[in-house]
C-alpha positions as a Python dict, from the first residue, in 0.01 Angstrom:
ca = {
    (1, 'I'): (0, 0, 0),
    (2, 'S'): (83, 189, -315),
    (3, 'R'): (-126, 481, -283),
    (4, 'F'): (-304, 659, 7),
    (5, 'F'): (-591, 886, -93),
    (6, 'V'): (-834, 1079, 139),
    (7, 'N'): (-1174, 1112, -22),
    (8, 'P'): (-1423, 1356, 120),
    (9, 'Q'): (-1726, 1205, -69),
    (10, 'G'): (-1968, 975, 69),
    (11, 'S'): (-2000, 600, -3),
    (12, 'V'): (-2271, 411, -201),
    (13, 'N'): (-2596, 296, -66),
    (14, 'A'): (-2554, 25, 179),
    (15, 'M'): (-2803, -197, -16),
    (16, 'D'): (-2581, -161, -316),
    (17, 'R'): (-2232, -165, -159),
    (18, 'F'): (-2172, -563, -208),
    (19, 'S'): (-2270, -770, -501),
    (20, 'G'): (-2357, -1053, -245),
    (21, 'P'): (-2458, -1054, 121),
    (22, 'A'): (-2235, -875, 384),
    (23, 'R'): (-2032, -1107, 596),
    (24, 'L'): (-2124, -947, 913),
    (25, 'M'): (-2382, -676, 1008),
    (26, 'I'): (-2338, -525, 1358),
    (27, 'V'): (-2662, -334, 1479),
    (28, 'S'): (-2544, -149, 1784),
    (29, 'D'): (-2738, 117, 2009),
    (30, 'L'): (-2521, 415, 2062),
    (31, 'D'): (-2545, 545, 2440),
    (32, 'H'): (-2400, 310, 2694),
    (33, 'T'): (-2331, 48, 2430),
    (34, 'M'): (-2119, 146, 2137),
    (35, 'V'): (-2044, 475, 2331),
    (36, 'D'): (-1919, 469, 2689),
    (37, 'H'): (-1981, 806, 2849),
    (38, 'H'): (-1779, 708, 3140),
    (39, 'D'): (-1457, 650, 2920),
    (40, 'G'): (-1297, 982, 2922),
    (41, 'E'): (-1036, 866, 2655),
    (42, 'N'): (-1285, 679, 2461),
    (43, 'L'): (-1045, 387, 2419),
    (44, 'S'): (-1321, 117, 2408),
    (45, 'L'): (-1478, 310, 2113),
    (46, 'L'): (-1139, 373, 1935),
    (47, 'R'): (-1049, 3, 1982),
    (48, 'F'): (-1368, -98, 1786),
    (49, 'N'): (-1296, 169, 1538),
    (50, 'A'): (-981, 17, 1461),
    (51, 'L'): (-1091, -324, 1452),
    (52, 'W'): (-1395, -258, 1227),
    (53, 'E'): (-1188, -44, 969),
    (54, 'S'): (-903, -311, 950),
    (55, 'Y'): (-1098, -627, 921),
    (56, 'Y'): (-1485, -575, 833),
    (57, 'R'): (-1554, -249, 664),
    (58, 'H'): (-1476, -373, 326),
    (59, 'D'): (-1748, -666, 333),
    (60, 'S'): (-1959, -597, 635),
    (61, 'L'): (-2228, -350, 733),
    (62, 'L'): (-2239, -138, 1053),
    (63, 'V'): (-2565, -13, 1160),
    (64, 'F'): (-2624, 237, 1443),
    (65, 'S'): (-2972, 212, 1614),
    (66, 'T'): (-3041, 478, 1860),
    (67, 'G'): (-3326, 623, 2049),
    (68, 'R'): (-3179, 974, 1959),
    (69, 'S'): (-3330, 1210, 1719),
    (70, 'L'): (-3132, 1350, 1418),
    (71, 'T'): (-3048, 1662, 1596),
    (72, 'L'): (-2916, 1469, 1925),
    (73, 'Y'): (-2745, 1199, 1693),
    (74, 'K'): (-2535, 1479, 1496),
    (75, 'E'): (-2450, 1628, 1835),
    (76, 'L'): (-2294, 1296, 1959),
    (77, 'R'): (-2098, 1269, 1663),
    (78, 'K'): (-1941, 1598, 1726),
    (79, 'E'): (-1839, 1487, 2075),
    (80, 'K'): (-1721, 1119, 2015),
    (81, 'P'): (-1483, 962, 1785),
    (82, 'M'): (-1743, 775, 1598),
    (83, 'L'): (-1735, 577, 1268),
    (84, 'T'): (-1990, 655, 992),
    (85, 'P'): (-2235, 380, 964),
    (86, 'D'): (-2389, 234, 656),
    (87, 'I'): (-2736, 234, 809),
    (88, 'T'): (-2874, 465, 1074),
    (89, 'I'): (-3183, 389, 1286),
    (90, 'M'): (-3289, 684, 1483),
    (91, 'S'): (-3565, 779, 1724),
    (92, 'V'): (-3626, 452, 1868),
    (93, 'G'): (-3665, 276, 1516),
    (94, 'T'): (-3907, 523, 1355),
    (95, 'E'): (-3658, 652, 1115),
    (96, 'I'): (-3414, 467, 880),
    (97, 'T'): (-3146, 628, 678),
    (98, 'Y'): (-2872, 512, 456),
    (99, 'G'): (-2507, 620, 413),
    (100, 'E'): (-2316, 942, 501),
    (101, 'A'): (-2589, 1146, 323),
    (102, 'M'): (-2841, 989, 536),
    (103, 'V'): (-3117, 920, 272),
    (104, 'S'): (-3441, 838, 429),
    (105, 'D'): (-3628, 507, 356),
    (106, 'D'): (-3974, 611, 223),
    (107, 'G'): (-4107, 271, 224),
    (108, 'W'): (-4048, 247, 615),
    (109, 'E'): (-4254, 576, 671),
    (110, 'E'): (-4551, 427, 471),
    (111, 'V'): (-4533, 131, 708),
    (112, 'L'): (-4547, 348, 1013),
    (113, 'N'): (-4827, 549, 894),
    (114, 'Q'): (-5075, 273, 946),
    (115, 'K'): (-5326, 317, 1241),
    (116, 'W'): (-5108, 639, 1353),
    (117, 'D'): (-5256, 985, 1411),
    (118, 'R'): (-4993, 1207, 1607),
    (119, 'S'): (-5264, 1466, 1707),
    (120, 'V'): (-5475, 1206, 1873),
    (121, 'V'): (-5162, 1100, 2091),
    (122, 'T'): (-5070, 1436, 2176),
    (123, 'E'): (-5447, 1499, 2282),
    (124, 'E'): (-5462, 1194, 2488),
    (125, 'T'): (-5127, 1232, 2669),
    (126, 'S'): (-5203, 1590, 2771),
    (127, 'K'): (-5461, 1432, 3032),
    (128, 'F'): (-5179, 1254, 3221),
    (129, 'P'): (-4996, 1518, 3454),
    (130, 'E'): (-4734, 1249, 3531),
    (131, 'L'): (-4591, 1275, 3181),
    (132, 'T'): (-4335, 1560, 3118),
    (133, 'L'): (-4294, 1634, 2747),
    (134, 'Q'): (-3916, 1596, 2621),
    (135, 'S'): (-3746, 1863, 2421),
    (136, 'E'): (-3894, 1961, 2086),
    (137, 'T'): (-3593, 1794, 1914),
    (138, 'E'): (-3711, 1455, 2051),
    (139, 'Q'): (-4062, 1482, 1911),
    (140, 'R'): (-4074, 1332, 1565),
    (141, 'P'): (-4323, 1244, 1306),
    (142, 'H'): (-4371, 894, 1434),
    (143, 'K'): (-4258, 943, 1801),
    (144, 'V'): (-4400, 1134, 2105),
    (145, 'S'): (-4159, 1146, 2391),
    (146, 'F'): (-4198, 1218, 2772),
    (147, 'Y'): (-4026, 1175, 3112),
    (148, 'V'): (-4214, 996, 3380),
    (149, 'D'): (-4111, 896, 3735),
    (150, 'K'): (-4003, 516, 3758),
    (151, 'G'): (-4270, 450, 4019),
    (152, 'K'): (-4547, 578, 3826),
    (153, 'A'): (-4436, 431, 3467),
    (154, 'Q'): (-4631, 114, 3471),
    (155, 'E'): (-4950, 249, 3585),
    (156, 'V'): (-4939, 520, 3326),
    (157, 'M'): (-4847, 316, 3052),
    (158, 'K'): (-5143, 73, 3118),
    (159, 'A'): (-5405, 355, 3129),
    (160, 'L'): (-5244, 541, 2835),
    (161, 'S'): (-5233, 235, 2614),
    (162, 'E'): (-5629, 181, 2702),
    (163, 'C'): (-5712, 540, 2613),
    (164, 'L'): (-5522, 531, 2273),
    (165, 'E'): (-5691, 193, 2205),
    (166, 'K'): (-6014, 342, 2226),
    (167, 'R'): (-5934, 613, 1985),
    (168, 'G'): (-5855, 356, 1727),
    (169, 'L'): (-5477, 357, 1732),
    (170, 'D'): (-5243, 86, 1728),
    (171, 'V'): (-4945, 200, 1929),
    (172, 'K'): (-4634, 81, 2120),
    (173, 'I'): (-4523, 240, 2441),
    (174, 'I'): (-4158, 188, 2533),
    (175, 'Y'): (-4015, 273, 2877),
    (176, 'S'): (-3640, 288, 2909),
    (177, 'G'): (-3336, 429, 3107),
    (178, 'G'): (-3567, 447, 3413),
    (179, 'M'): (-3724, 779, 3301),
    (180, 'D'): (-3787, 784, 2916),
    (181, 'L'): (-4131, 702, 2781),
    (182, 'D'): (-4178, 682, 2393),
    (183, 'I'): (-4498, 650, 2213),
    (184, 'L'): (-4477, 490, 1878),
    (185, 'P'): (-4695, 339, 1586),
    (186, 'Q'): (-4727, -55, 1673),
    (187, 'G'): (-4515, -139, 1372),
    (188, 'A'): (-4219, 82, 1499),
    (189, 'G'): (-3930, 0, 1717),
    (190, 'K'): (-3566, -96, 1688),
    (191, 'G'): (-3658, -459, 1650),
    (192, 'Q'): (-3931, -389, 1371),
    (193, 'A'): (-3687, -159, 1191),
    (194, 'L'): (-3406, -447, 1193),
    (195, 'A'): (-3677, -689, 1061),
    (196, 'Y'): (-3778, -450, 774),
    (197, 'L'): (-3417, -418, 677),
    (198, 'L'): (-3349, -800, 691),
    (199, 'K'): (-3659, -862, 498),
    (200, 'K'): (-3530, -585, 232),
    (201, 'F'): (-3192, -763, 218),
    (202, 'K'): (-3342, -1115, 180),
    (203, 'A'): (-3566, -972, -119),
    (204, 'G'): (-3256, -891, -294),
    (205, 'E'): (-3066, -1208, -190),
    (206, 'K'): (-2833, -1011, 20),
    (207, 'R'): (-2926, -1079, 385),
    (208, 'P'): (-2604, -1077, 585),
    (209, 'I'): (-2429, -1421, 665),
    (210, 'N'): (-2425, -1314, 1049),
    (211, 'T'): (-2596, -1032, 1238),
    (212, 'L'): (-2486, -915, 1596),
    (213, 'V'): (-2711, -701, 1776),
    (214, 'C'): (-2586, -495, 2068),
    (215, 'G'): (-2764, -311, 2343),
    (216, 'D'): (-2786, -194, 2712),
    (217, 'S'): (-3143, -69, 2778),
    (218, 'G'): (-3504, -150, 2765),
    (219, 'N'): (-3576, 7, 2420),
    (220, 'D'): (-3298, -252, 2279),
    (221, 'A'): (-3492, -567, 2396),
    (222, 'E'): (-3674, -591, 2059),
    (223, 'L'): (-3353, -641, 1878),
    (224, 'F'): (-3278, -958, 2069),
    (225, 'S'): (-3609, -1082, 1976),
    (226, 'I'): (-3532, -1122, 1610),
    (227, 'P'): (-3493, -1480, 1493),
    (228, 'E'): (-3153, -1594, 1371),
    (229, 'V'): (-2935, -1316, 1516),
    (230, 'Y'): (-2659, -1299, 1768),
    (231, 'G'): (-2693, -1074, 2064),
    (232, 'V'): (-2477, -915, 2318),
    (233, 'M'): (-2588, -717, 2630),
    (234, 'V'): (-2286, -522, 2733),
    (235, 'S'): (-2167, -569, 3100),
    (236, 'N'): (-2309, -232, 3198),
    (237, 'A'): (-2657, -328, 3069),
    (238, 'Q'): (-2946, -179, 3284),
    (239, 'E'): (-3163, -400, 3493),
    (240, 'E'): (-3465, -338, 3263),
    (241, 'L'): (-3298, -528, 2979),
    (242, 'L'): (-3153, -812, 3212),
    (243, 'Q'): (-3498, -865, 3351),
    (244, 'W'): (-3641, -890, 3012),
    (245, 'H'): (-3351, -1146, 2921),
    (246, 'E'): (-3421, -1341, 3243),
    (247, 'K'): (-3795, -1377, 3132),
    (248, 'N'): (-3769, -1404, 2747),
    (249, 'A'): (-3450, -1521, 2640),
    (250, 'K'): (-3262, -1692, 2950),
    (251, 'N'): (-3204, -2015, 2751),
    (252, 'N'): (-3100, -1874, 2422),
    (253, 'P'): (-2743, -1946, 2361),
    (254, 'N'): (-2723, -1670, 2093),
    (255, 'I'): (-2728, -1393, 2350),
    (256, 'I'): (-2478, -1323, 2594),
    (257, 'H'): (-2415, -1082, 2873),
    (258, 'A'): (-2052, -951, 2815),
    (259, 'T'): (-1814, -897, 3090),
    (260, 'E'): (-1667, -584, 2917),
    (261, 'R'): (-1843, -241, 2897),
    (262, 'C'): (-1980, -103, 2579),
    (263, 'A'): (-1786, -136, 2250),
    (264, 'S'): (-1534, -369, 2430),
    (265, 'G'): (-1831, -591, 2497),
    (266, 'I'): (-1919, -579, 2135),
    (267, 'I'): (-1569, -709, 2045),
    (268, 'E'): (-1581, -966, 2310),
    (269, 'A'): (-1909, -1106, 2134),
    (270, 'I'): (-1741, -1116, 1817),
    (271, 'G'): (-1489, -1342, 1951),
    (272, 'H'): (-1746, -1540, 2161),
    (273, 'F'): (-1967, -1620, 1856),
    (274, 'K'): (-1673, -1669, 1616),
    (275, 'L'): (-1790, -1395, 1395),
    (276, 'G'): (-1445, -1298, 1266),
    (277, 'L'): (-1117, -1153, 1395),
    (278, 'E'): (-1145, -1000, 1739),
    (279, 'T'): (-804, -850, 1808),
    (280, 'S'): (-807, -481, 1756),
    (281, 'P'): (-504, -329, 1610),
    (282, 'R'): (-487, -78, 1894),
    (283, 'D'): (-431, -408, 2119),
    (284, 'V'): (-115, -477, 1934),
    (285, 'L'): (212, -329, 2061),
    (286, 'D'): (444, -469, 1824),
    (287, 'F'): (311, -488, 1460),
    (288, 'S'): (629, -666, 1333),
    (289, 'K'): (470, -968, 1511),
    (290, 'C'): (129, -940, 1369),
    (291, 'K'): (134, -1172, 1077),
    (292, 'L'): (-217, -1246, 922),
    (293, 'E'): (-286, -1379, 587),
    (294, 'N'): (-541, -1214, 351),
    (295, 'I'): (-529, -884, 521),
    (296, 'H'): (-725, -598, 345),
    (297, 'P'): (-523, -287, 260),
    (298, 'G'): (-733, -98, 513),
    (299, 'H'): (-552, -300, 785),
    (300, 'E'): (-231, -138, 677),
    (301, 'V'): (-371, 206, 664),
    (302, 'V'): (-502, 174, 1042),
    (303, 'K'): (-153, 30, 1134),
    (304, 'F'): (2, 330, 976),
    (305, 'Y'): (-164, 594, 1163),
    (306, 'L'): (-174, 420, 1492),
    (307, 'F'): (222, 436, 1469),
    (308, 'Y'): (150, 814, 1384),
    (309, 'E'): (-32, 861, 1691),
    (310, 'R'): (210, 659, 1917),
    (311, 'W'): (497, 849, 1763),
    (312, 'R'): (336, 1182, 1857),
    (313, 'R'): (239, 1059, 2201),
    (314, 'A'): (601, 928, 2239),
    (315, 'E'): (446, 587, 2333),
    (316, 'V'): (730, 436, 2097),
    (317, 'D'): (1105, 515, 2140),
    (318, 'Y'): (1251, 767, 1913),
    (319, 'S'): (1446, 573, 1685),
    (320, 'V'): (1572, 630, 1308),
    (321, 'E'): (1531, 243, 1307),
    (322, 'Y'): (1181, 271, 1377),
    (323, 'M'): (1120, 508, 1084),
    (324, 'Q'): (1313, 300, 833),
    (325, 'N'): (1124, 8, 931),
    (326, 'L'): (802, 198, 857),
    (327, 'K'): (940, 283, 517),
    (328, 'S'): (1026, -75, 468),
    (329, 'V'): (664, -181, 485),
    (330, 'C'): (560, 105, 232),
    (331, 'Y'): (613, 73, -137),
    (332, 'P'): (898, 320, -243),
    (333, 'T'): (645, 450, -523),
    (334, 'G'): (354, 506, -262),
    (335, 'I'): (186, 833, -285),
    (336, 'F'): (-34, 1025, -45),
    (337, 'V'): (-286, 1247, -217),
    (338, 'H'): (-452, 1507, -4),
    (339, 'P'): (-822, 1596, -32),
    (340, 'S'): (-677, 1924, -195),
    (341, 'G'): (-526, 1723, -503),
    (342, 'V'): (-156, 1780, -375),
    (343, 'E'): (37, 1457, -407),
    (344, 'Q'): (330, 1364, -198),
    (345, 'P'): (561, 1054, -186),
    (346, 'L'): (467, 819, 117),
    (347, 'H'): (835, 808, 220),
    (348, 'D'): (839, 1203, 228),
    (349, 'C'): (556, 1194, 464),
    (350, 'I'): (715, 958, 682),
    (351, 'D'): (1053, 1171, 696),
    (352, 'A'): (832, 1476, 798),
    (353, 'M'): (692, 1285, 1113),
    (354, 'G'): (1050, 1298, 1260),
    (355, 'K'): (1004, 1646, 1380),
    (356, 'Y'): (676, 1574, 1545),
    (357, 'Y'): (816, 1329, 1789),
    (358, 'G'): (639, 1358, 2128),
    (359, 'D'): (477, 1681, 2042),
    (360, 'K'): (159, 1530, 2196),
    (361, 'Q'): (294, 1365, 2470),
    (362, 'G'): (71, 1355, 2792),
    (363, 'K'): (-204, 1504, 2588),
    (364, 'L'): (-551, 1374, 2488),
    (365, 'F'): (-454, 1311, 2122),
    (366, 'R'): (-609, 1021, 1931),
    (367, 'V'): (-615, 940, 1567),
    (368, 'W'): (-887, 710, 1383),
    (369, 'I'): (-973, 629, 1035),
    (370, 'D'): (-1310, 617, 890),
    (371, 'R'): (-1482, 497, 573),
    (372, 'I'): (-1197, 288, 428),
    (373, 'S'): (-1246, 152, 79),
    (374, 'S'): (-1001, 18, -171),
    (375, 'A'): (-960, -99, -520),
    (376, 'E'): (-682, -293, -684),
    (377, 'I'): (-560, -103, -995),
    (378, 'G'): (-265, -291, -1080),
    (379, 'T'): (-27, -581, -985),
    (380, 'D'): (50, -499, -595),
    (381, 'T'): (-113, -147, -647),
    (382, 'W'): (-408, -42, -455),
    (383, 'L'): (-601, 297, -438),
    (384, 'V'): (-700, 334, -109),
    (385, 'K'): (-969, 609, 9),
    (386, 'F'): (-1052, 686, 367),
    (387, 'H'): (-1110, 974, 612),
    (388, 'K'): (-858, 1050, 893),
    (389, 'W'): (-959, 1193, 1213),
    (390, 'E'): (-770, 1344, 1495),
    (391, 'L'): (-901, 1408, 1854),
    (392, 'S'): (-703, 1670, 2029),
    (393, 'G'): (-840, 1799, 2348),
    (394, 'E'): (-1214, 1867, 2313),
    (395, 'S'): (-1182, 1906, 1939),
    (396, 'C'): (-1186, 1666, 1622),
    (397, 'F'): (-1049, 1773, 1294),
    (398, 'I'): (-999, 1588, 975),
}
């Protein structure tokens, strides 16, 4: 790599990032699917991050589809080492935004306004004492959310559906997680939002070559109903989703129940369906033995910072030879450009690493790369832009 450049600016709209269709589009739920809240070191998520930025970011699309509102989504991003998606679907498929700037899709809002009156929904639901309103952050223009006991859920949903139908509304009631009840316009939901996006891509002759949907709970079921997509229910999927699959898609060979949890299950599905490379750079201990053809420059950036992480964690032996080998795979003229504009020869950066050996040993220290993009600006010369994040204890910093 002749030039590293850390760029603080956002990327272009996902619809316009490629001249043709994306090679792969991954559409994943977040909580307990992409993000494992039982994985204290976030290794599953970090494995996926390294895989995506190395092999997929440059020609594929990452879509997060979550039940979280914008407020809770931003909170999760502060807590976990997450990548920046090309598209974000929030509030159980009632909001679609694009890019880092999260530009709203106005066309989707128009679709959801049909036969929807939020004031009528709040009026009718107030007649059900079994329903407990969720926090204000979870109440959105096209979503009204409650908690309800599992034993009362089905009875309440049936009665509520009848009441709202009599009032002339066409709604969808989704129960998930054994406690969450969401009321949405009939045209909303994670599956409908994905169908809308695929239709939009198709109209521009950019429908992704392959799409993989990933989920763990009831509000993800719709994703698996979209025709011509691959699907993975992670190993820790909830009973409600497994029951749906048993009843509706048991014989669909394009949907699997992974043996791995969360993001590791997504990686497993990439391999199972032969959608592309499945070995995360985090799973490679000796990069000198990792010989792959047609590797994107992003792969080299990810490898460089994985070595940097392992060096500071003392997971590799202290050796001058290691540093010389690292220099040997970096062009002598390579330059690192800091966001401040300060330029430093890449070999000088490597030399400076020497004094930091083992300073994070035994500590929760991880590094991940986000939003890698590159352009060939000369023979064997690349301009590579990326964001580098470090996780140290409970804090993340760029």
